[in-house]
N, C-alpha and C positions, 0 to 999 in steps of 0.2 A: 243576535248580533253581538252581545257581550261575550257570549261563549266563543264565538268565532274569533273575536279580538284577543281573548285570553289565550286561546290555542295558538294563534299567530305569534303572540309575544312569547309564549312558552317555547315554540319551535325556534324562534329567533335566538332565544337564550341558549338553548341546547346546541344550536348550530355554531354559535360564537364560542362555546366551551369545548368544542371538539378539538382534539389534538392531532397534529400532523406529525407522523413519524418520519424521521430522516431515512432516506434510502440506504439500505444496507449495501456496503461496498464489499465485493468479494476480494479477500486478501490472500496472498500467498507469501511465502517467506524464502529467504536464501541466507546461507551462512558460508563462511570461508574457513578452509583448513590449509595447512602448509605454511610456507614462509611468507608472512604478511608484513615483514619489516619493510618500512619505507614504501608501502603500497597505498595507492589512492584509487578509488573507482568513480566512474561516471555512469549514471543510468540514463539512457535515452538522450545522450549529449547534454545532460544537466551538469550542475556544478560538481566538482570532485570533492570527495570526502574520504577520510581514513577509515580503516576497518580493523576490527579485533577478531582474531581467529577463534574458532571453537563453536561447537554445536549449540552452546548456551547463549551465544551472541547472535540472535536472529534479527534480520533486517526485514521489515514488512514492506510489501509492495502490492499494488493492485494486480490481481490475477490477469494473465494475458501474456502477450509477447513483448519482450523488452530487450534492448541492446545494452550490454554491459561492457564498458571499456575499462581495462585494468592497466594502471600505470605504475611503474617503479621509478620514482623520481619524475623526470620529464619524458621518459621513454615508454611508449605504449607497448605492453608485452602481450596483451590479449584483447580481442574485440569479438564478442560472440553474441548471437541472438538466442535467448532462452525463452522457453514457454514456462511460465509460472502458473501452477494450478492452485485453485482455491483450497486453503487449509493445509497444503503440503509445503515442505521445506526442500529447497534445492541446494545441494552442496557444490561449491566451487573450490577446487583444489588448486593452489598456487605453488609452483615449484621454484 
C-alpha cells in the first residue's frame, strides 16, 4: 500500500512538472519596394501603418491568405489578396 501511494505521489509530481509548449505559428513575410513615400497599409481591414522600403525591412504575418490595402494619403491605390507561405518573403512593388 505504501509503495502504491509513493508511486501515485511521484506520478502526480511529474505530471505537475510537465511543460506545455506553445503552438508554433507558421509565419511568412512581406516587404515593400518602390516609392513608399506617404504610404500606409492595412492588412485584412485592420489599422493602417506606415512602411519602410527594402528587403531588409520584413513584416511578419501568419501564413495564409490576406488582403492588403495600400493607401497614399487618404486615397486607396491598391487592394489585393496575397497568399503568404510559411518561411517565404513576398515582395510588393509600389510605383
